[in-house]
C-alpha positions as CSV (number, residue, x, y, z in Angstrom):
1,M,64.3,113.6,90.1
2,R,63.2,116.7,88.1
3,E,65.6,117.6,85.3
4,P,66.3,121.3,84.7
5,G,64.5,123.3,82.1
6,V,66.4,125.2,79.3
7,F,66.8,128.4,81.4
8,S,68.0,126.5,84.5
9,F,70.3,124.4,82.4
10,L,71.9,127.5,80.8
11,R,72.2,129.3,84.1
12,G,73.8,126.3,85.8
13,L,76.2,125.9,82.9
14,W,77.2,129.6,83.0
15,R,78.0,129.1,86.8
16,I,80.4,126.3,85.9
17,L,82.1,128.2,83.1
18,A,82.4,131.4,85.1
19,D,83.7,129.9,88.4
20,R,87.3,130.1,89.3
21,P,89.3,129.2,92.4
22,R,89.4,132.2,94.7
23,V,92.5,132.9,96.7
24,P,93.9,136.2,98.2
25,R,95.9,138.2,95.7
26,S,98.9,138.0,98.0
27,Q,99.0,134.2,97.6
28,Q,98.4,133.8,93.9
29,D,102.1,133.5,93.0
30,N,102.7,130.4,95.1
31,A,103.8,127.6,92.7
32,L,102.5,124.7,94.8
33,L,99.2,126.4,95.4
34,R,98.8,126.9,91.7
35,E,99.3,123.2,91.1
36,V,96.7,122.3,93.7
37,L,94.1,124.7,92.3
38,A,94.8,123.7,88.7
39,R,94.1,120.0,89.2
40,R,91.2,118.6,87.4
41,S,90.0,115.1,86.7
42,V,91.2,114.1,83.2
43,R,89.2,111.6,81.2
44,R,91.2,111.6,77.9
45,F,94.9,110.8,78.0
46,A,97.4,111.0,75.2
47,D,99.1,108.0,73.7
48,R,102.4,108.9,75.4
49,P,104.2,106.6,77.9
50,V,104.8,107.7,81.5
51,P,108.4,106.9,82.4
52,D,109.2,104.6,85.3
53,D,111.0,107.4,87.2
54,V,107.9,109.7,87.0
55,L,105.7,106.9,88.4
56,T,108.2,106.2,91.2
57,A,108.2,109.9,92.2
58,V,104.4,109.8,92.3
59,L,104.5,106.7,94.5
60,E,107.1,108.2,96.8
61,A,104.7,111.1,97.4
62,G,102.1,108.6,98.6
63,R,104.7,106.8,100.8
64,V,105.6,110.0,102.7
65,A,102.0,111.1,103.4
66,P,100.9,111.8,107.0
67,S,99.1,109.0,108.8
68,T,97.6,108.2,112.2
69,V,100.4,107.3,114.7
70,N,102.6,106.8,111.6
71,L,100.9,103.5,110.9
72,Q,100.9,104.0,107.2
73,T,97.8,102.0,106.6
74,W,98.0,101.9,102.8
75,S,99.3,99.8,100.0
76,F,99.6,100.8,96.3
77,V,99.3,98.3,93.4
78,H,100.7,100.0,90.3
79,F,100.2,99.0,86.6
80,D,101.2,100.0,83.2
81,A,98.6,99.6,80.4
82,D,99.8,96.1,79.4
83,R,99.8,94.7,82.9
84,W,96.4,96.2,83.6
85,R,95.0,94.6,80.4
86,D,96.6,91.2,81.3
87,L,95.0,91.2,84.8
88,F,91.6,92.8,84.2
89,A,91.1,91.8,80.5
90,S,90.2,95.3,79.6
91,P,92.1,98.5,78.7
92,L,92.8,101.2,81.3
93,P,89.9,103.6,81.4
94,F,90.1,106.8,79.3
95,G,93.3,105.7,77.6
96,G,95.4,106.0,80.7
97,R,99.0,104.9,80.6
98,R,99.5,104.0,84.3
99,A,97.3,103.1,87.2
100,I,97.6,102.9,91.0
101,V,95.1,100.9,93.0
102,V,95.0,102.5,96.4
103,L,94.3,100.0,99.3
104,A,93.4,100.7,102.8
105,D,95.6,98.2,104.7
106,V,95.5,97.2,108.4
107,H,96.7,93.7,107.6
108,R,100.4,94.8,107.6
109,V,100.3,96.5,111.1
110,G,98.4,93.5,112.5
111,R,101.6,91.4,111.9
112,V,103.6,93.3,114.6
113,P,102.9,93.0,118.3
114,L,101.3,96.5,118.9
115,G,98.6,95.1,121.3
116,F,95.6,96.9,119.8
117,P,92.1,95.7,120.6
118,D,89.6,94.4,118.0
119,V,87.9,97.6,116.7
120,P,87.0,97.0,113.1
121,L,85.0,100.2,112.5
122,C,87.7,102.4,113.9
123,A,90.4,100.4,112.0
124,Y,88.5,100.8,108.7
125,T,88.0,104.5,109.3
126,V,91.6,105.1,110.2
127,A,92.8,103.1,107.2
128,V,90.5,104.9,104.8
129,M,91.5,108.3,106.1
130,N,95.3,107.6,105.9
131,A,95.1,106.0,102.4
132,S,93.0,108.8,101.1
133,L,95.7,111.3,102.3
134,A,98.3,109.3,100.4
135,A,96.1,109.3,97.3
136,M,95.7,113.0,97.4
137,N,99.5,113.4,97.8
138,M,100.0,111.3,94.7
139,T,97.5,113.3,92.6
140,I,99.2,116.6,93.5
141,A,102.6,115.0,92.7
142,A,101.3,113.9,89.4
143,E,100.1,117.4,88.6
144,A,103.5,118.8,89.5
145,L,105.2,116.4,87.2
146,G,103.0,117.4,84.2
147,L,100.6,114.4,84.4
148,G,96.9,114.4,84.6
149,S,94.9,112.0,86.8
150,V,91.4,110.8,87.6
151,M,90.2,109.1,90.7
152,L,87.9,106.2,90.0
153,S,85.6,104.5,92.5
154,E,83.5,102.6,90.0
155,T,84.4,103.0,86.3
156,G,85.8,99.7,85.0
157,R,85.3,98.1,88.5
158,T,88.2,100.1,89.9
159,G,87.2,101.1,93.4
160,F,85.2,100.6,96.6
161,Y,82.0,99.9,94.6
162,D,83.7,96.7,93.5
163,A,85.8,96.0,96.5
164,R,85.1,92.3,96.7
165,H,86.0,91.9,93.0
166,L,89.3,93.7,93.5
167,V,90.1,91.8,96.6
168,Q,89.7,88.6,94.7
169,T,91.6,89.8,91.6
170,L,94.5,91.3,93.6
171,Q,94.5,88.3,96.1
172,A,94.4,90.7,99.0
173,P,94.2,89.3,102.5
174,P,91.6,90.2,105.2
175,G,92.1,93.7,106.5
176,V,92.9,95.1,103.1
177,W,90.1,97.1,101.4
178,P,90.3,98.6,97.9
179,L,89.3,102.2,97.8
180,M,90.0,103.8,94.4
181,T,92.2,103.6,91.3
182,L,94.2,106.6,90.2
183,V,94.5,106.6,86.4
184,L,97.5,108.6,85.2
185,G,98.8,109.9,81.9
186,Y,99.6,113.0,80.0
187,P,96.4,114.9,79.1
188,A,95.3,114.7,75.5
189,T,93.4,118.0,75.6
190,G,93.2,121.1,77.9
191,R,91.9,120.8,81.4
192,P,88.1,120.8,81.7
193,P,86.3,123.5,83.7
194,M,86.2,123.3,87.5
195,P,83.2,121.2,88.6
196,P,80.6,123.2,90.6
197,R,81.9,124.0,94.0
198,L,80.0,125.3,97.0
199,P,81.3,128.8,98.1
200,L,83.9,128.8,100.9
201,D,81.6,130.4,103.5
202,A,79.2,127.5,102.9
203,V,81.7,124.9,104.0
204,A,84.1,126.8,106.3
205,F,83.1,128.6,109.5
206,T,84.2,129.4,113.0
207,G,82.5,128.2,116.2
208,A,79.5,125.9,115.9
209,Y,78.2,124.2,112.8
210,R,76.3,126.5,110.4
211,E,73.7,125.4,108.0
212,T,74.2,126.3,104.4
213,P,71.4,128.6,103.1
214,Q,69.0,126.8,100.9
215,P,69.3,129.1,97.9
216,V,73.1,128.4,97.9
217,L,72.4,124.6,97.9
218,D,69.8,125.0,95.2
219,A,72.2,127.0,92.9
220,W,74.9,124.3,93.4
221,H,72.4,121.5,92.7
222,E,71.2,123.3,89.5
223,A,74.8,123.6,88.4
224,M,75.5,119.9,89.1
225,L,72.5,118.9,87.0
226,A,73.6,121.2,84.1
227,G,77.2,119.9,84.2
228,Y,76.1,116.3,84.1
229,R,73.7,117.0,81.2
230,A,76.4,118.8,79.2
231,S,79.0,116.2,79.8
232,S,76.8,113.2,79.1
233,G,75.3,114.2,75.9
234,G,71.9,115.0,77.5
235,R,71.5,111.7,79.3
236,P,69.1,112.2,82.3
237,F,70.8,112.6,85.6
238,A,68.0,110.6,87.3
239,S,69.1,107.4,85.5
240,Q,72.7,107.9,86.8
241,V,71.4,108.4,90.3
242,D,69.4,105.2,90.1
243,H,72.5,103.4,88.9
244,Y,74.7,104.7,91.7
245,N,72.0,103.9,94.3
246,R,71.9,100.3,93.2
247,R,75.6,100.0,93.2
248,L,75.9,101.6,96.6
249,R,73.5,99.1,98.1
250,E,75.6,96.3,96.7
251,A,78.8,97.9,97.9
252,E,77.3,98.4,101.4
253,A,76.5,94.7,101.8
254,D,80.0,93.7,100.6
255,L,81.8,96.2,102.9
256,R,79.8,95.2,105.9
257,A,80.8,91.6,105.4
258,M,84.5,92.5,104.7
259,V,84.9,95.0,107.5
260,L,82.8,93.5,110.3
261,G,83.5,89.9,109.4
262,G,87.3,90.0,109.1
263,P,89.6,88.2,111.6
264,D,92.3,90.9,111.8
265,R,93.0,92.8,115.0
266,P,93.5,96.3,113.7
267,P,94.6,99.5,115.5
268,Q,92.5,101.9,117.4
269,R,94.8,104.8,118.4
270,S,94.5,108.1,116.7
271,G,96.6,111.3,116.2
272,Q,98.9,112.5,113.4
273,D,102.6,111.7,113.1
């Protein structure tokens, strides 16, 4: 992968620093919207405990998230820093004070007589969709409560890249798939800039699907490369891509075995509660 030159790097970095969420002026005073738009992934947390009642409020936001046919195909395994270290023999990433491992879970609904057929791919899709909605609810709740958060899929073997490892560590039964870990805490510094986003008209349209113009994609890609280079101390992006490609191939093999080889009889129905 070709790394950007100095001019491309500076141009991409300027795009990141200059970009802001864009909402109609008439909606800019909405408090909840401001929380959603202000959320950033935090990778440095203060040495300040997160009270139990704050964590409980975050978990409650996950519990009441929408789900397909109200099946609630999720489970949340939560930790403080000490319990995390005891189980995983390593500290919480980025100095986090709390963590929530988000699991896609069709094992639970398989224990009641709903009479669904054996449809493992549909079940996995539904469970991932629902659990991801719950995870987003929790990150927004954390933001509203003054916490920062970061969603991890690989760092510290915390997500679907290491699903088999997490299943073994958490003693999860078949039909339960680890997706991500939400690391929580009070931010140690100000929020970082917004990562490079495609413009709204590149991802939202009416009628039929519309291709994003190539110059728009090229500008976004340039900003992505510049942002990685700036945040990684100049480490080549190509090496990180190679690392992720290798990990993804490993995760693909594990997930195929876990999803298609499991004995559970998960649900097929769809629709929101």
